C-alpha positions as protocol buffer text, in pm:
chain_id: "A"
residue {
  index: 1
  type: MET
  ca { x: 1354 y: -6407 z: -1937 }
}
residue {
  index: 2
  type: LYS
  ca { x: 1199 y: -6296 z: -1608 }
}
residue {
  index: 3
  type: THR
  ca { x: 1542 y: -6217 z: -1465 }
}
residue {
  index: 4
  type: ARG
  ca { x: 1629 y: -5998 z: -1764 }
}
residue {
  index: 5
  type: LYS
  ca { x: 1296 y: -5817 z: -1733 }
}
residue {
  index: 6
  type: ILE
  ca { x: 1350 y: -5744 z: -1365 }
}
residue {
  index: 7
  type: ALA
  ca { x: 1704 y: -5623 z: -1434 }
}
residue {
  index: 8
  type: PHE
  ca { x: 1577 y: -5393 z: -1706 }
}
residue {
  index: 9
  type: MET
  ca { x: 1309 y: -5250 z: -1476 }
}
residue {
  index: 10
  type: LEU
  ca { x: 1568 y: -5188 z: -1204 }
}
residue {
  index: 11
  type: PHE
  ca { x: 1789 y: -5012 z: -1459 }
}
residue {
  index: 12
  type: VAL
  ca { x: 1503 y: -4784 z: -1566 }
}
residue {
  index: 13
  type: LEU
  ca { x: 1416 y: -4713 z: -1203 }
}
residue {
  index: 14
  type: ALA
  ca { x: 1776 y: -4620 z: -1132 }
}
residue {
  index: 15
  type: LEU
  ca { x: 1777 y: -4380 z: -1425 }
}
residue {
  index: 16
  type: MET
  ca { x: 1455 y: -4218 z: -1301 }
}
residue {
  index: 17
  type: VAL
  ca { x: 1603 y: -4170 z: -954 }
}
residue {
  index: 18
  type: GLN
  ca { x: 1920 y: -4025 z: -1105 }
}
residue {
  index: 19
  type: PHE
  ca { x: 1731 y: -3775 z: -1319 }
}
residue {
  index: 20
  type: ALA
  ca { x: 1505 y: -3682 z: -1027 }
}
residue {
  index: 21
  type: PHE
  ca { x: 1805 y: -3624 z: -805 }
}
residue {
  index: 22
  type: ALA
  ca { x: 1977 y: -3420 z: -1073 }
}
residue {
  index: 23
  type: GLY
  ca { x: 1665 y: -3211 z: -1121 }
}
residue {
  index: 24
  type: GLY
  ca { x: 1635 y: -3153 z: -748 }
}
residue {
  index: 25
  type: SER
  ca { x: 2001 y: -3060 z: -726 }
}
residue {
  index: 26
  type: GLN
  ca { x: 1962 y: -2813 z: -1013 }
}
residue {
  index: 27
  type: GLU
  ca { x: 1654 y: -2662 z: -848 }
}
residue {
  index: 28
  type: ALA
  ca { x: 1844 y: -2624 z: -521 }
}
residue {
  index: 29
  type: ALA
  ca { x: 2135 y: -2468 z: -707 }
}
residue {
  index: 30
  type: ASP
  ca { x: 1903 y: -2226 z: -882 }
}
residue {
  index: 31
  type: SER
  ca { x: 1744 y: -2136 z: -548 }
}
residue {
  index: 32
  type: SER
  ca { x: 2081 y: -2074 z: -383 }
}
residue {
  index: 33
  type: ASN
  ca { x: 2175 y: -1840 z: -665 }
}
residue {
  index: 34
  type: THR
  ca { x: 1871 y: -1617 z: -604 }
}
residue {
  index: 35
  type: LEU
  ca { x: 1865 y: -1334 z: -353 }
}
residue {
  index: 36
  type: LYS
  ca { x: 1509 y: -1311 z: -220 }
}
residue {
  index: 37
  type: VAL
  ca { x: 1446 y: -960 z: -88 }
}
residue {
  index: 38
  type: ALA
  ca { x: 1128 y: -858 z: 93 }
}
residue {
  index: 39
  type: MET
  ca { x: 975 y: -509 z: 106 }
}
residue {
  index: 40
  type: GLU
  ca { x: 631 y: -347 z: 121 }
}
residue {
  index: 41
  type: CYS
  ca { x: 636 y: -219 z: -237 }
}
residue {
  index: 42
  type: GLY
  ca { x: 426 y: 70 z: -110 }
}
residue {
  index: 43
  type: TYR
  ca { x: 659 y: 301 z: 82 }
}
residue {
  index: 44
  type: ALA
  ca { x: 788 y: 568 z: -158 }
}
residue {
  index: 45
  type: PRO
  ca { x: 1058 y: 670 z: -211 }
}
residue {
  index: 46
  type: TYR
  ca { x: 1209 y: 358 z: -53 }
}
residue {
  index: 47
  type: ASN
  ca { x: 992 y: 119 z: -254 }
}
residue {
  index: 48
  type: TRP
  ca { x: 669 y: 123 z: -451 }
}
residue {
  index: 49
  type: THR
  ca { x: 458 y: -74 z: -698 }
}
residue {
  index: 50
  type: GLN
  ca { x: 420 y: 18 z: -1066 }
}
residue {
  index: 51
  type: THR
  ca { x: 266 y: -147 z: -1370 }
}
residue {
  index: 52
  type: THR
  ca { x: 571 y: -149 z: -1598 }
}
residue {
  index: 53
  type: ASP
  ca { x: 945 y: -208 z: -1579 }
}
residue {
  index: 54
  type: ALA
  ca { x: 1015 y: 163 z: -1640 }
}
residue {
  index: 55
  type: ASN
  ca { x: 1344 y: 296 z: -1500 }
}
residue {
  index: 56
  type: GLY
  ca { x: 1465 y: -56 z: -1429 }
}
residue {
  index: 57
  type: ALA
  ca { x: 1183 y: -179 z: -1205 }
}
residue {
  index: 58
  type: VAL
  ca { x: 1190 y: -546 z: -1104 }
}
residue {
  index: 59
  type: PRO
  ca { x: 899 y: -793 z: -1127 }
}
residue {
  index: 60
  type: ILE
  ca { x: 725 y: -866 z: -797 }
}
residue {
  index: 61
  type: SER
  ca { x: 722 y: -1238 z: -725 }
}
residue {
  index: 62
  type: GLY
  ca { x: 386 y: -1397 z: -804 }
}
residue {
  index: 63
  type: SER
  ca { x: 252 y: -1075 z: -956 }
}
residue {
  index: 64
  type: LYS
  ca { x: 221 y: -900 z: -1290 }
}
residue {
  index: 65
  type: GLU
  ca { x: 336 y: -575 z: -1128 }
}
residue {
  index: 66
  type: TYR
  ca { x: 682 y: -433 z: -1071 }
}
residue {
  index: 67
  type: ALA
  ca { x: 869 y: -283 z: -776 }
}
residue {
  index: 68
  type: TYR
  ca { x: 1102 y: 13 z: -784 }
}
residue {
  index: 69
  type: GLY
  ca { x: 1247 y: 278 z: -556 }
}
residue {
  index: 70
  type: TYR
  ca { x: 1561 y: 327 z: -349 }
}
residue {
  index: 71
  type: ASP
  ca { x: 1538 y: -18 z: -191 }
}
residue {
  index: 72
  type: VAL
  ca { x: 1504 y: -188 z: -530 }
}
residue {
  index: 73
  type: MET
  ca { x: 1799 y: 9 z: -664 }
}
residue {
  index: 74
  type: MET
  ca { x: 2003 y: -106 z: -366 }
}
residue {
  index: 75
  type: ALA
  ca { x: 1881 y: -467 z: -397 }
}
residue {
  index: 76
  type: LYS
  ca { x: 1979 y: -474 z: -766 }
}
residue {
  index: 77
  type: LEU
  ca { x: 2325 y: -344 z: -685 }
}
residue {
  index: 78
  type: ILE
  ca { x: 2381 y: -595 z: -406 }
}
residue {
  index: 79
  type: ALA
  ca { x: 2252 y: -891 z: -609 }
}
residue {
  index: 80
  type: GLU
  ca { x: 2475 y: -795 z: -900 }
}
residue {
  index: 81
  type: LYS
  ca { x: 2784 y: -766 z: -679 }
}
residue {
  index: 82
  type: LEU
  ca { x: 2706 y: -1102 z: -516 }
}
residue {
  index: 83
  type: GLY
  ca { x: 2651 y: -1267 z: -855 }
}
residue {
  index: 84
  type: LYS
  ca { x: 2292 y: -1358 z: -776 }
}
residue {
  index: 85
  type: ASP
  ca { x: 1955 y: -1324 z: -945 }
}
residue {
  index: 86
  type: LEU
  ca { x: 1714 y: -1089 z: -768 }
}
residue {
  index: 87
  type: GLU
  ca { x: 1362 y: -1181 z: -656 }
}
residue {
  index: 88
  type: ILE
  ca { x: 1142 y: -914 z: -495 }
}
residue {
  index: 89
  type: VAL
  ca { x: 882 y: -1041 z: -247 }
}
residue {
  index: 90
  type: LYS
  ca { x: 597 y: -807 z: -151 }
}
residue {
  index: 91
  type: LEU
  ca { x: 493 y: -831 z: 216 }
}
residue {
  index: 92
  type: ASP
  ca { x: 308 y: -623 z: 474 }
}
residue {
  index: 93
  type: TRP
  ca { x: 529 y: -422 z: 711 }
}
residue {
  index: 94
  type: ASP
  ca { x: 463 y: -647 z: 1012 }
}
residue {
  index: 95
  type: SER
  ca { x: 545 y: -958 z: 807 }
}
residue {
  index: 96
  type: LEU
  ca { x: 894 y: -848 z: 708 }
}
residue {
  index: 97
  type: VAL
  ca { x: 1094 y: -951 z: 1014 }
}
residue {
  index: 98
  type: PRO
  ca { x: 910 y: -1286 z: 1057 }
}
residue {
  index: 99
  type: ALA
  ca { x: 984 y: -1365 z: 691 }
}
residue {
  index: 100
  type: VAL
  ca { x: 1356 y: -1324 z: 757 }
}
residue {
  index: 101
  type: GLN
  ca { x: 1339 y: -1527 z: 1077 }
}
residue {
  index: 102
  type: SER
  ca { x: 1158 y: -1814 z: 904 }
}
residue {
  index: 103
  type: GLY
  ca { x: 1390 y: -1815 z: 604 }
}
residue {
  index: 104
  type: THR
  ca { x: 1109 y: -1733 z: 362 }
}
residue {
  index: 105
  type: VAL
  ca { x: 1330 y: -1453 z: 231 }
}
residue {
  index: 106
  type: ASP
  ca { x: 1703 y: -1391 z: 252 }
}
residue {
  index: 107
  type: CYS
  ca { x: 1682 y: -1032 z: 370 }
}
residue {
  index: 108
  type: VAL
  ca { x: 1462 y: -726 z: 404 }
}
residue {
  index: 109
  type: ILE
  ca { x: 1551 y: -400 z: 229 }
}
residue {
  index: 110
  type: ALA
  ca { x: 1257 y: -181 z: 324 }
}
residue {
  index: 111
  type: GLY
  ca { x: 1363 y: 139 z: 498 }
}
residue {
  index: 112
  type: GLN
  ca { x: 1390 y: -32 z: 838 }
}
residue {
  index: 113
  type: SER
  ca { x: 1552 y: 154 z: 1126 }
}
residue {
  index: 114
  type: ILE
  ca { x: 1816 y: -43 z: 1315 }
}
residue {
  index: 115
  type: THR
  ca { x: 1636 y: -49 z: 1650 }
}
residue {
  index: 116
  type: SER
  ca { x: 1736 y: -244 z: 1960 }
}
residue {
  index: 117
  type: ASP
  ca { x: 1405 y: -433 z: 1949 }
}
residue {
  index: 118
  type: ARG
  ca { x: 1462 y: -552 z: 1594 }
}
residue {
  index: 119
  type: LEU
  ca { x: 1823 y: -643 z: 1674 }
}
residue {
  index: 120
  type: GLN
  ca { x: 1691 y: -899 z: 1920 }
}
residue {
  index: 121
  type: MET
  ca { x: 1513 y: -1077 z: 1635 }
}
residue {
  index: 122
  type: VAL
  ca { x: 1739 y: -1029 z: 1332 }
}
residue {
  index: 123
  type: ASP
  ca { x: 2084 y: -908 z: 1241 }
}
residue {
  index: 124
  type: PHE
  ca { x: 2140 y: -583 z: 1052 }
}
residue {
  index: 125
  type: THR
  ca { x: 2399 y: -475 z: 804 }
}
residue {
  index: 126
  type: SER
  ca { x: 2575 y: -144 z: 832 }
}
residue {
  index: 127
  type: PRO
  ca { x: 2345 y: 146 z: 731 }
}
residue {
  index: 128
  type: TYR
  ca { x: 2252 y: 186 z: 367 }
}
residue {
  index: 129
  type: TYR
  ca { x: 2094 y: 523 z: 436 }
}
residue {
  index: 130
  type: TYR
  ca { x: 2110 y: 790 z: 707 }
}
residue {
  index: 131
  type: ALA
  ca { x: 1776 y: 965 z: 764 }
}
residue {
  index: 132
  type: SER
  ca { x: 1660 y: 1249 z: 989 }
}
residue {
  index: 133
  type: ILE
  ca { x: 1323 y: 1272 z: 1167 }
}
residue {
  index: 134
  type: VAL
  ca { x: 1075 y: 1537 z: 1047 }
}
residue {
  index: 135
  type: CYS
  ca { x: 704 y: 1619 z: 1065 }
}
residue {
  index: 136
  type: LEU
  ca { x: 446 y: 1702 z: 802 }
}
residue {
  index: 137
  type: VAL
  ca { x: 145 y: 1931 z: 849 }
}
residue {
  index: 138
  type: ASN
  ca { x: -118 y: 2074 z: 616 }
}
residue {
  index: 139
  type: GLU
  ca { x: -75 y: 2427 z: 486 }
}
residue {
  index: 140
  type: GLY
  ca { x: -255 y: 2668 z: 715 }
}
residue {
  index: 141
  type: ASN
  ca { x: -247 y: 2432 z: 1014 }
}
residue {
  index: 142
  type: LYS
  ca { x: -180 y: 2605 z: 1347 }
}
residue {
  index: 143
  type: TYR
  ca { x: 144 y: 2409 z: 1386 }
}
residue {
  index: 144
  type: GLU
  ca { x: 281 y: 2517 z: 1048 }
}
residue {
  index: 145
  type: SER
  ca { x: 521 y: 2769 z: 1203 }
}
residue {
  index: 146
  type: ALA
  ca { x: 651 y: 2538 z: 1478 }
}
residue {
  index: 147
  type: GLN
  ca { x: 1020 y: 2583 z: 1546 }
}
residue {
  index: 148
  type: GLY
  ca { x: 1070 y: 2285 z: 1774 }
}
residue {
  index: 149
  type: VAL
  ca { x: 905 y: 1989 z: 1944 }
}
residue {
  index: 150
  type: LYS
  ca { x: 772 y: 2212 z: 2226 }
}
residue {
  index: 151
  type: ASP
  ca { x: 570 y: 2409 z: 1971 }
}
residue {
  index: 152
  type: LEU
  ca { x: 378 y: 2091 z: 1885 }
}
residue {
  index: 153
  type: LYS
  ca { x: 214 y: 2073 z: 2228 }
}
residue {
  index: 154
  type: GLY
  ca { x: -137 y: 1929 z: 2219 }
}
residue {
  index: 155
  type: ALA
  ca { x: -121 y: 1820 z: 1854 }
}
residue {
  index: 156
  type: THR
  ca { x: -335 y: 1536 z: 1726 }
}
residue {
  index: 157
  type: CYS
  ca { x: -93 y: 1307 z: 1548 }
}
residue {
  index: 158
  type: THR
  ca { x: -14 y: 963 z: 1415 }
}
residue {
  index: 159
  type: SER
  ca { x: 247 y: 773 z: 1215 }
}
residue {
  index: 160
  type: GLN
  ca { x: 316 y: 426 z: 1076 }
}
residue {
  index: 161
  type: GLN
  ca { x: 290 y: 135 z: 1315 }
}
residue {
  index: 162
  type: ASN
  ca { x: 601 y: -28 z: 1457 }
}
residue {
  index: 163
  type: THR
  ca { x: 829 y: 260 z: 1362 }
}
residue {
  index: 164
  type: VAL
  ca { x: 1058 y: 484 z: 1564 }
}
residue {
  index: 165
  type: TRP
  ca { x: 839 y: 774 z: 1450 }
}
residue {
  index: 166
  type: TYR
  ca { x: 533 y: 637 z: 1629 }
}
residue {
  index: 167
  type: ASP
  ca { x: 693 y: 454 z: 1922 }
}
residue {
  index: 168
  type: VAL
  ca { x: 968 y: 700 z: 2014 }
}
residue {
  index: 169
  type: CYS
  ca { x: 905 y: 1043 z: 1862 }
}
residue {
  index: 170
  type: LEU
  ca { x: 533 y: 1113 z: 1901 }
}
residue {
  index: 171
  type: PRO
  ca { x: 539 y: 1046 z: 2280 }
}
residue {
  index: 172
  type: GLN
  ca { x: 792 y: 1330 z: 2310 }
}
residue {
  index: 173
  type: ILE
  ca { x: 522 y: 1582 z: 2213 }
}
residue {
  index: 174
  type: GLU
  ca { x: 370 y: 1730 z: 2529 }
}
residue {
  index: 175
  type: ASP
  ca { x: -2 y: 1657 z: 2576 }
}
residue {
  index: 176
  type: ALA
  ca { x: -14 y: 1496 z: 2232 }
}
residue {
  index: 177
  type: ASN
  ca { x: -335 y: 1329 z: 2121 }
}
residue {
  index: 178
  type: ILE
  ca { x: -174 y: 1023 z: 1962 }
}
residue {
  index: 179
  type: LEU
  ca { x: -421 y: 836 z: 1745 }
}
residue {
  index: 180
  type: PRO
  ca { x: -380 y: 465 z: 1660 }
}
residue {
  index: 181
  type: ALA
  ca { x: -84 y: 390 z: 1434 }
}
residue {
  index: 182
  type: GLN
  ca { x: -144 y: 357 z: 1062 }
}
residue {
  index: 183
  type: GLU
  ca { x: -69 y: 26 z: 890 }
}
residue {
  index: 184
  type: SER
  ca { x: 142 y: 183 z: 615 }
}
residue {
  index: 185
  type: ALA
  ca { x: 315 y: 503 z: 509 }
}
residue {
  index: 186
  type: PRO
  ca { x: 49 y: 583 z: 244 }
}
residue {
  index: 187
  type: ALA
  ca { x: -221 y: 540 z: 510 }
}
residue {
  index: 188
  type: MET
  ca { x: -61 y: 796 z: 741 }
}
residue {
  index: 189
  type: LEU
  ca { x: -30 y: 1042 z: 451 }
}
residue {
  index: 190
  type: VAL
  ca { x: -399 y: 999 z: 373 }
}
residue {
  index: 191
  type: ALA
  ca { x: -483 y: 1060 z: 740 }
}
residue {
  index: 192
  type: LEU
  ca { x: -299 y: 1393 z: 726 }
}
residue {
  index: 193
  type: SER
  ca { x: -441 y: 1491 z: 388 }
}
residue {
  index: 194
  type: ALA
  ca { x: -795 y: 1421 z: 510 }
}
residue {
  index: 195
  type: GLY
  ca { x: -741 y: 1644 z: 813 }
}
residue {
  index: 196
  type: ARG
  ca { x: -786 y: 1365 z: 1067 }
}
residue {
  index: 197
  type: VAL
  ca { x: -461 y: 1470 z: 1235 }
}
residue {
  index: 198
  type: ASP
  ca { x: -261 y: 1789 z: 1276 }
}
residue {
  index: 199
  type: LEU
  ca { x: 67 y: 1624 z: 1190 }
}
residue {
  index: 200
  type: ILE
  ca { x: 247 y: 1303 z: 1115 }
}
residue {
  index: 201
  type: CYS
  ca { x: 604 y: 1210 z: 1200 }
}
residue {
  index: 202
  type: THR
  ca { x: 831 y: 1039 z: 946 }
}
residue {
  index: 203
  type: ASP
  ca { x: 1181 y: 1053 z: 800 }
}
residue {
  index: 204
  type: MET
  ca { x: 1315 y: 1302 z: 549 }
}
residue {
  index: 205
  type: PRO
  ca { x: 1302 y: 1086 z: 232 }
}
residue {
  index: 206
  type: THR
  ca { x: 942 y: 984 z: 299 }
}
residue {
  index: 207
  type: ALA
  ca { x: 851 y: 1346 z: 364 }
}
residue {
  index: 208
  type: GLN
  ca { x: 1023 y: 1467 z: 48 }
}
residue {
  index: 209
  type: ALA
  ca { x: 836 y: 1211 z: -157 }
}
residue {
  index: 210
  type: ALA
  ca { x: 508 y: 1310 z: 11 }
}
residue {
  index: 211
  type: LEU
  ca { x: 560 y: 1675 z: -80 }
}
residue {
  index: 212
  type: VAL
  ca { x: 551 y: 1574 z: -446 }
}
residue {
  index: 213
  type: ALA
  ca { x: 227 y: 1381 z: -409 }
}
residue {
  index: 214
  type: TYR
  ca { x: 69 y: 1634 z: -169 }
}
residue {
  index: 215
  type: PRO
  ca { x: 181 y: 1990 z: -257 }
}
residue {
  index: 216
  type: SER
  ca { x: -32 y: 2130 z: 27 }
}
residue {
  index: 217
  type: PHE
  ca { x: 183 y: 1958 z: 290 }
}
residue {
  index: 218
  type: ARG
  ca { x: 442 y: 2161 z: 478 }
}
residue {
  index: 219
  type: LEU
  ca { x: 767 y: 2020 z: 618 }
}
residue {
  index: 220
  type: LEU
  ca { x: 878 y: 2076 z: 979 }
}
residue {
  index: 221
  type: ASP
  ca { x: 1248 y: 1999 z: 1019 }
}
residue {
  index: 222
  type: PHE
  ca { x: 1398 y: 2061 z: 1363 }
}
residue {
  index: 223
  type: THR
  ca { x: 1734 y: 1903 z: 1281 }
}
residue {
  index: 224
  type: ASP
  ca { x: 1933 y: 2222 z: 1340 }
}
residue {
  index: 225
  type: SER
  ca { x: 1726 y: 2317 z: 1644 }
}
residue {
  index: 226
  type: GLU
  ca { x: 1810 y: 2252 z: 2007 }
}
residue {
  index: 227
  type: ASP
  ca { x: 1449 y: 2139 z: 2044 }
}
residue {
  index: 228
  type: ASN
  ca { x: 1455 y: 1836 z: 1814 }
}
residue {
  index: 229
  type: PHE
  ca { x: 1325 y: 1482 z: 1866 }
}
residue {
  index: 230
  type: VAL
  ca { x: 1563 y: 1280 z: 2081 }
}
residue {
  index: 231
  type: VAL
  ca { x: 1660 y: 958 z: 1904 }
}
residue {
  index: 232
  type: SER
  ca { x: 1972 y: 745 z: 1896 }
}
residue {
  index: 233
  type: GLN
  ca { x: 2179 y: 715 z: 1581 }
}
residue {
  index: 234
  type: GLU
  ca { x: 2084 y: 349 z: 1544 }
}
residue {
  index: 235
  type: GLU
  ca { x: 1715 y: 443 z: 1548 }
}
residue {
  index: 236
  type: ILE
  ca { x: 1744 y: 679 z: 1254 }
}
residue {
  index: 237
  type: ASN
  ca { x: 1996 y: 479 z: 1052 }
}
residue {
  index: 238
  type: ILE
  ca { x: 1841 y: 248 z: 793 }
}
residue {
  index: 239
  type: GLY
  ca { x: 1974 y: -105 z: 758 }
}
residue {
  index: 240
  type: ILE
  ca { x: 1916 y: -436 z: 583 }
}
residue {
  index: 241
  type: SER
  ca { x: 1785 y: -712 z: 810 }
}
residue {
  index: 242
  type: VAL
  ca { x: 1920 y: -1065 z: 775 }
}
residue {
  index: 243
  type: SER
  ca { x: 1860 y: -1387 z: 968 }
}
residue {
  index: 244
  type: LYS
  ca { x: 2087 y: -1439 z: 1269 }
}
residue {
  index: 245
  type: SER
  ca { x: 2160 y: -1784 z: 1126 }
}
residue {
  index: 246
  type: ASN
  ca { x: 2309 y: -1636 z: 810 }
}
residue {
  index: 247
  type: PRO
  ca { x: 2606 y: -1422 z: 917 }
}
residue {
  index: 248
  type: GLU
  ca { x: 2778 y: -1499 z: 586 }
}
residue {
  index: 249
  type: LEU
  ca { x: 2514 y: -1304 z: 394 }
}
residue {
  index: 250
  type: THR
  ca { x: 2535 y: -1013 z: 639 }
}
residue {
  index: 251
  type: ALA
  ca { x: 2911 y: -1000 z: 590 }
}
residue {
  index: 252
  type: ALA
  ca { x: 2880 y: -1023 z: 212 }
}
residue {
  index: 253
  type: ILE
  ca { x: 2627 y: -739 z: 195 }
}
residue {
  index: 254
  type: ASN
  ca { x: 2846 y: -527 z: 426 }
}
residue {
  index: 255
  type: GLU
  ca { x: 3135 y: -572 z: 183 }
}
residue {
  index: 256
  type: VAL
  ca { x: 2916 y: -428 z: -93 }
}
residue {
  index: 257
  type: LEU
  ca { x: 2794 y: -137 z: 122 }
}
residue {
  index: 258
  type: ALA
  ca { x: 3152 y: -56 z: 220 }
}
residue {
  index: 259
  type: THR
  ca { x: 3220 y: 41 z: -141 }
}
residue {
  index: 260
  type: LEU
  ca { x: 2954 y: 316 z: -124 }
}
residue {
  index: 261
  type: THR
  ca { x: 2965 y: 660 z: 37 }
}
residue {
  index: 262
  type: VAL
  ca { x: 2699 y: 879 z: 196 }
}
residue {
  index: 263
  type: ASN
  ca { x: 2705 y: 1084 z: -124 }
}
residue {
  index: 264
  type: ASP
  ca { x: 2631 y: 767 z: -321 }
}
residue {
  index: 265
  type: PHE
  ca { x: 2334 y: 695 z: -94 }
}
residue {
  index: 266
  type: ASN
  ca { x: 2200 y: 1048 z: -129 }
}
residue {
  index: 267
  type: LYS
  ca { x: 2242 y: 1047 z: -507 }
}
residue {
  index: 268
  type: MET
  ca { x: 2045 y: 722 z: -535 }
}
residue {
  index: 269
  type: MET
  ca { x: 1773 y: 855 z: -305 }
}
residue {
  index: 270
  type: ASP
  ca { x: 1742 y: 1177 z: -507 }
}
residue {
  index: 271
  type: GLU
  ca { x: 1702 y: 968 z: -820 }
}
residue {
  index: 272
  type: ALA
  ca { x: 1432 y: 754 z: -655 }
}
residue {
  index: 273
  type: ILE
  ca { x: 1240 y: 1063 z: -547 }
}
residue {
  index: 274
  type: SER
  ca { x: 1263 y: 1210 z: -896 }
}
residue {
  index: 275
  type: VAL
  ca { x: 1096 y: 910 z: -1062 }
}
residue {
  index: 276
  type: GLN
  ca { x: 848 y: 806 z: -792 }
}
residue {
  index: 277
  type: PRO
  ca { x: 482 y: 787 z: -890 }
}
residue {
  index: 278
  type: LEU
  ca { x: 265 y: 1057 z: -736 }
}
residue {
  index: 279
  type: SER
  ca { x: 62 y: 803 z: -540 }
}
residue {
  index: 280
  type: ASN
  ca { x: 128 y: 450 z: -415 }
}
């Protein structure tokens, strides 16, 4: 009798282990079929937070809110083409690259420039947007009629931290009074709106979105001038960052991006700008 009882208990234990293993395997399978994408969810028109799923917004992981914008549109397209579910993870700007390095997320789609510094830490896909560098000033500001970088001499300015705008462009302004970098794009827009600075430096999509939220802003675009900001193409091209230990994902995303044209990128960006909330 005791032998039969022990055998029965061993049989039950084996079944429990089998089910546990099967459950763990299913959980791992589910995880591998999810593309976890990190972004700020506060950087319109690239990405922002909203309270509903309007226009196809995606739930933010661990939140009752939703994310949308150009980056979300691109993430949805990539996830669909790769046959994966999409999970949006909201992180601060400075946490994005470490999240990729640690494997917390699969990739970052957040309006990141493909800089040499970032390339030392993560891999990048081919560009998913090509952006030009511009400045924003308040209407009536003495720099409103500037025709080139030289005309910005002595300006009090700022931009978002750890960006090519702050690290590379602002130092090119002669005698500039460069204030501490702002922690986010909305923060730098508020600094300009409040009159704490004469100008901010950013890229064209961010500036176009800002003009909707702040009609009193004026755009300074020196792109066709001989006196423009000097930046490399990699610094102004926007890419998707992926862990260096996951070249397969980088290659897979590049295959998706190769099916799109610059016109496709611009059309998606125009759509994002048209539906962005006025403040983020």
